[in-house]
C-alpha positions in Angstrom: 73.5 -135.9 163.2 76.6 -134.4 164.8 79.7 -136.0 166.3 78.3 -136.0 169.8 75.2 -137.8 168.7 77.1 -140.2 166.6 79.3 -141.2 169.5 76.2 -141.7 171.7 74.6 -143.8 168.9 77.7 -146.1 168.8 77.7 -146.2 172.6 74.1 -147.2 172.8 74.9 -150.1 170.4 77.5 -151.4 172.8 80.6 -150.0 171.1 83.6 -149.0 173.3 85.9 -148.4 170.3 85.4 -146.3 167.2 88.0 -146.4 164.4 88.0 -143.6 161.8 89.5 -143.7 158.4 90.0 -140.6 156.3 89.0 -141.7 152.8 91.3 -141.0 149.8 90.0 -140.1 146.3 90.4 -143.6 145.1 88.6 -145.2 148.2 85.4 -146.5 146.7 83.4 -149.7 146.3 85.2 -150.7 143.1 88.8 -150.2 144.3 88.1 -151.2 147.9 89.1 -149.2 150.9 92.8 -149.5 152.0 92.9 -150.1 155.8 96.6 -151.1 156.4 99.9 -151.6 154.6 103.1 -153.1 155.8 101.7 -155.1 158.6 98.5 -156.9 159.6 97.8 -155.4 163.1 94.6 -153.8 161.9 93.1 -157.3 161.9 93.6 -157.4 165.7 91.4 -154.3 166.0 88.3 -155.8 164.4 86.3 -159.0 165.2 87.0 -160.6 161.8 86.1 -164.3 161.5 86.3 -167.4 159.5 89.4 -166.6 157.4 89.4 -168.4 154.0 92.3 -168.7 151.6 90.9 -167.6 148.2 92.7 -168.1 144.9 92.1 -165.5 142.2 93.5 -163.8 139.0 95.6 -165.1 136.2 98.6 -165.7 138.5 96.3 -167.6 140.9 97.5 -165.6 143.9 96.0 -166.4 147.3 94.6 -163.8 149.7 92.8 -164.3 153.0 89.1 -163.2 153.1 87.3 -162.7 156.4 83.6 -161.8 156.7 82.5 -159.1 159.1 79.1 -158.8 160.9 78.8 -155.3 159.5 75.9 -152.9 159.2 75.5 -149.3 158.0 73.8 -146.8 160.2 71.5 -144.0 159.0 70.9 -140.6 160.6 68.0 -141.9 162.6 70.2 -144.7 164.1 68.6 -147.5 162.1 71.0 -150.3 161.0 71.1 -152.0 157.6 73.2 -155.2 157.3 75.8 -155.3 154.5 76.1 -159.1 154.3 79.1 -159.3 151.9 81.4 -157.0 153.9 84.8 -158.5 154.4 88.4 -157.8 155.0 90.9 -159.0 152.5 94.5 -159.6 153.5 97.0 -159.6 150.6 100.0 -161.3 152.3 102.5 -160.5 149.6 102.6 -156.8 150.5 101.1 -157.3 153.2 98.0 -155.1 152.8 94.5 -155.2 154.2 91.5 -153.8 152.4 87.8 -153.4 153.2 85.5 -154.8 150.5 82.0 -155.8 149.6 80.5 -153.1 151.9 77.7 -152.0 149.5 76.5 -155.2 148.0 73.2 -156.5 149.2 72.6 -153.7 151.6 69.1 -152.0 151.5 70.4 -148.6 152.6 74.1 -148.1 152.2 75.8 -144.7 151.8 76.7 -145.4 148.2 76.7 -141.7 147.1 79.2 -140.8 149.7 81.5 -143.8 149.2 81.5 -143.4 145.4 82.1 -139.6 145.7 85.8 -139.5 144.6 86.9 -136.6 146.8 89.4 -136.2 149.6 88.2 -135.5 153.1 85.4 -138.0 153.6 85.4 -140.0 156.8 84.4 -143.6 157.5 83.5 -144.4 161.2 83.7 -148.0 162.4 82.0 -148.8 165.7 83.1 -152.1 167.3 80.5 -153.6 169.6 81.1 -155.9 172.6 79.2 -158.7 170.9 81.3 -158.8 167.8 79.1 -156.6 165.5 80.7 -153.7 163.5 78.7 -150.6 162.6 79.6 -148.1 159.9 78.8 -144.4 159.3 80.2 -142.4 156.3 80.3 -138.6 155.9 81.2 -136.1 153.1 83.9 -133.4 153.7 81.4 -130.6 154.1 79.3 -132.5 156.7 79.2 -131.2 160.3 80.7 -134.4 161.6 83.7 -134.0 159.3 84.4 -130.5 160.5 84.0 -131.5 164.2 86.2 -134.5 163.9 89.0 -132.5 162.3 89.2 -130.4 165.4 89.4 -133.3 167.8 92.8 -133.3 169.6 95.0 -136.0 171.0 93.5 -139.0 169.4 95.5 -142.2 169.2 96.3 -143.5 165.8 97.0 -147.1 164.7 98.3 -147.1 161.2 95.9 -145.1 159.1 93.0 -145.4 161.6 92.2 -142.8 164.3 90.9 -144.3 167.6 88.1 -143.0 169.7 87.7 -144.8 173.1 84.4 -144.3 174.8 83.0 -145.3 178.2 79.3 -144.6 178.3 79.1 -141.5 176.2 82.4 -140.1 177.4 85.5 -140.0 175.2 88.6 -141.3 177.0 91.5 -139.3 175.6 94.4 -141.3 177.1 93.4 -145.0 177.7 96.9 -146.1 178.5 97.2 -143.7 181.5 93.8 -144.8 182.7 94.8 -148.5 182.4 98.1 -147.9 184.3 96.3 -145.9 187.1 93.9 -148.9 187.5 96.7 -151.4 187.6 98.4 -149.3 190.2 95.2 -149.2 192.3 95.0 -153.0 192.1 98.7 -153.3 193.0 98.2 -151.1 196.1 95.3 -153.3 197.4 97.7 -156.0 198.4 96.4 -159.6 198.5 93.0 -160.0 196.8 90.7 -163.0 197.4 90.2 -165.0 194.3 87.1 -164.2 192.3 85.5 -163.8 188.9 82.6 -162.1 187.3 79.8 -163.9 185.6 78.1 -162.7 182.4 75.7 -160.5 184.6 78.7 -158.8 186.2 78.1 -160.5 189.5 81.1 -161.5 191.7 81.6 -165.2 192.2 84.1 -167.3 194.1 86.9 -168.8 192.0 89.1 -171.7 193.1 91.1 -172.9 190.1 94.6 -172.4 188.7 93.4 -169.8 186.1 91.7 -167.6 188.7 94.5 -165.1 188.7 93.4 -163.8 185.3 89.7 -163.9 186.4 90.6 -161.9 189.6 92.4 -159.2 187.6 89.5 -159.0 185.2 87.0 -158.7 188.0 89.0 -155.8 189.5 88.9 -154.0 186.2 85.2 -154.7 185.8 85.7 -156.9 182.7 82.7 -159.1 182.0 83.5 -162.2 179.9 81.9 -162.1 176.4 83.6 -165.0 174.6 84.4 -162.9 171.4 88.0 -162.0 172.2 90.6 -161.9 174.9 89.8 -159.9 178.0 89.7 -156.2 177.1 90.0 -153.0 179.0 89.8 -149.7 177.0 91.2 -151.6 174.0 94.0 -153.3 175.9 94.2 -157.1 176.2 94.7 -158.0 179.8 96.9 -161.0 180.7 98.4 -162.1 184.0 101.2 -164.6 184.5 102.5 -166.2 187.7 105.9 -165.4 189.2 107.7 -166.0 192.5 109.7 -162.8 192.4 108.3 -159.5 191.0 111.8 -158.4 189.9 112.2 -161.5 187.7 109.7 -161.4 184.9 111.6 -163.6 182.4 111.1 -167.1 183.6 107.3 -167.6 183.2 105.6 -169.4 180.3 102.4 -168.1 178.8 99.9 -169.8 176.5 99.2 -167.6 173.5 96.4 -169.6 171.9 95.0 -173.2 171.8 94.0 -173.9 168.2 93.1 -177.5 167.2 94.8 -178.7 164.0 92.8 -178.5 160.8 94.8 -180.9 158.7 97.0 -184.1 158.8 96.3 -187.5 160.3 94.9 -185.8 163.4 92.0 -184.6 161.3 91.7 -187.2 158.5 91.7 -190.2 160.9 90.9 -188.5 164.2 92.8 -187.8 167.4 92.8 -191.4 168.7 94.5 -192.9 165.7 96.9 -189.9 165.8 97.9 -190.7 169.4 98.1 -194.4 168.7 100.5 -193.7 165.8 102.7 -191.0 167.3 102.0 -191.1 171.0 103.7 -193.1 173.8 102.5 -195.2 176.8 102.0 -193.4 180.1 104.7 -194.4 182.6 102.3 -194.5 185.6 98.8 -195.2 184.2 98.0 -198.5 182.4 96.0 -198.4 179.1 96.8 -194.8 178.5 98.8 -193.2 175.7 100.0 -189.6 175.7 101.1 -187.1 173.1 103.2 -184.3 174.5 106.6 -182.7 174.5 108.0 -179.4 173.1 108.0 -178.8 169.4 110.2 -176.0 168.1 110.7 -175.1 164.4 113.1 -177.5 162.6 114.0 -179.5 165.7 113.2 -183.2 166.0 111.2 -184.4 169.0 112.9 -187.7 169.8 110.0 -189.0 171.9 107.5 -188.9 169.0 109.9 -188.6 166.1 108.0 -185.5 164.8 109.4 -182.2 163.8 107.6 -178.9 163.4 108.1 -176.8 160.3 106.6 -173.5 159.0 106.0 -173.8 155.3 105.3 -170.6 153.2 106.8 -167.9 155.5 110.1 -166.3 154.6 112.0 -165.4 157.8 114.3 -162.9 156.0 111.6 -160.8 154.5 109.2 -161.5 157.4 106.4 -162.2 154.9 104.1 -165.0 153.9 105.3 -166.1 150.4 102.8 -169.0 150.1 99.4 -168.3 151.5 98.4 -171.9 151.0 101.1 -172.9 153.5 100.9 -173.4 157.2 102.4 -175.1 160.3 103.1 -178.8 160.1 104.2 -181.7 162.3 106.0 -184.1 160.0 107.2 -187.7 160.7 110.4 -189.3 159.3 108.7 -190.1 156.0 107.4 -186.5 155.6 103.9 -187.6 156.4 101.6 -184.8 157.7 100.8 -185.9 161.2 99.0 -182.6 162.1 98.8 -179.2 160.6 97.4 -175.7 160.9 96.7 -173.8 157.8 97.7 -170.1 157.8 94.0 -169.2 157.3 92.9 -171.2 160.4 95.7 -170.0 162.7 95.1 -166.4 161.5 91.6 -166.7 162.8 92.9 -167.6 166.3 95.5 -164.9 166.2 92.9 -162.3 165.3 91.3 -162.7 168.7 94.4 -161.1 170.3 94.4 -157.3 170.6 96.9 -155.1 169.0 97.8 -153.7 172.4 98.3 -155.9 175.5 99.2 -155.6 179.2 101.0 -158.5 180.9 100.7 -158.3 184.7 102.8 -160.5 187.0 101.2 -162.0 190.1 101.9 -164.3 193.1 99.5 -166.9 194.5 98.6 -168.2 197.9 96.3 -171.2 198.1 95.8 -171.6 201.8 93.7 -170.9 203.8 91.9 -169.4 200.8 93.1 -168.7 197.3 94.4 -165.1 196.8 96.5 -163.1 194.5 99.1 -160.3 194.8 99.7 -158.3 191.6 103.2 -157.0 190.8 104.6 -153.5 190.0 106.5 -154.3 186.8 104.0 -154.5 184.0 104.9 -155.4 180.4 103.1 -153.3 177.7 103.1 -154.4 174.1 101.7 -152.2 171.2 101.2 -153.2 167.6 101.2 -156.9 167.0 100.5 -158.7 163.7 100.4 -162.2 162.3 103.8 -162.0 160.7 105.4 -161.3 164.0 103.8 -164.5 165.4 105.1 -166.5 162.5 108.6 -165.0 162.8 108.8 -165.9 166.5 107.6 -169.4 165.7 110.3 -169.9 163.1 112.9 -168.7 165.5 111.8 -171.1 168.2 110.6 -168.5 170.7 107.1 -169.7 170.2 106.6 -173.4 170.4 103.9 -176.1 170.3 103.3 -177.7 173.7 100.4 -180.2 173.4 98.8 -182.4 176.1 96.8 -185.0 174.3 95.9 -188.4 175.7 93.8 -191.5 174.9 92.6 -193.7 177.8 89.9 -196.1 178.8 87.1 -195.2 181.2 84.1 -197.3 182.0 85.2 -199.8 179.4 85.2 -197.2 176.6 88.1 -195.5 174.8 88.1 -191.8 175.4 90.4 -188.8 174.7 91.3 -185.4 176.0 93.1 -182.9 173.9 94.9 -179.6 174.4 96.9 -178.0 171.6 98.7 -174.9 172.7 101.3 -172.5 171.4 103.4 -171.0 174.2 106.1 -168.4 174.7 108.3 -167.4 177.6 107.7 -164.1 179.2 111.1 -162.8 178.3 110.2 -163.1 174.6 106.8 -161.3 174.8 108.3 -158.0 173.7 109.2 -159.7 170.3 105.5 -160.0 169.5 105.0 -156.3 169.3 106.4 -153.4 167.3 106.6 -151.3 170.5 107.1 -152.6 174.0 108.0 -151.3 177.5 108.2 -152.4 181.1 106.4 -149.9 183.4 107.1 -149.8 187.2 103.7 -148.9 188.7 105.4 -147.9 192.0 107.1 -145.1 190.2 103.9 -143.6 188.7 
């Protein structure tokens, strides 16, 4: 096995991203493998899932555990599941560690991972279907020597990044992305379209087709595991009327359903009957809507949103059992999202994102024109999301209704957290606006 063959092996398994960690002497199965410190953006690099708040130790501290669909590879390319592999986020620091990666695996590289020497490397291959593959090497192995001589690799925290298309390493994904966005910009008006799972172009005639059209131009095939991705960059579009004014649009960040409160214990219909209001135009229909910003009372529903367990000054979670709450005047929990549940939704966003403005024409056929000023954000993490929620820049904007149809009571629900385009840069450690016309 050499580096070229390893990259091909990852590529054949559907991996377009490889993250590489140089292991320290104390990186082993007992002490876990340190992946990130100071922020949580590493969790936006991996398809972690089902975050659970786990209490442990004498002090009963709570950490967030997320299982990975992780397997070890051998030199022949065979894979061996490691069913107890997980990421552990310690929010007090914050710090993320990789754990459980040897337990229950028939053929794990135990000798390498318990070899307490500097200069070992651990390769993570991230597949398009959400699986993660690992390969470990000792300092004297050929792959270690070859990797040390690779030049110009991106680095995110302690992880080196190798981007691959086919078997080819892409040295500067950002430049490739911007070149593609400029090509799309120069095409002018583009008929609305989308790709199906087979990569075939289909007509698209719905309000969300601007995003689908941009994805189709980039060759992004929907996979359902994360936000649309191109060379590791999340791709989002937002509607504008003027390409020189990017600050007035509103974007939906995510749409998580509550996991606590009356909304869950009694159900969405009792929730709306308790806190909703009659529709002004449609009989026998009740709505629950409005804008909910941290600490501000919504006078229409008499609910206020609070974030419990996050310290805005230190920008850290101080109570991992906390969450986001909608409280009524008697401090009853109307609806809530635990940190563990909301973290699972935030994890689907990529650590790097490109936001592309576009104009829309609906007649005679739907078409889109993509703008020149593109917002780029690099390095997001969950604490930044909570910080912006506490400051009111991110807000809850639901559209829930209960109505009667064919003599039966029915409901429709949409729970969404939104942000104005002018505040997008506050979700990232590094941000910029690139004028494609000047490239």
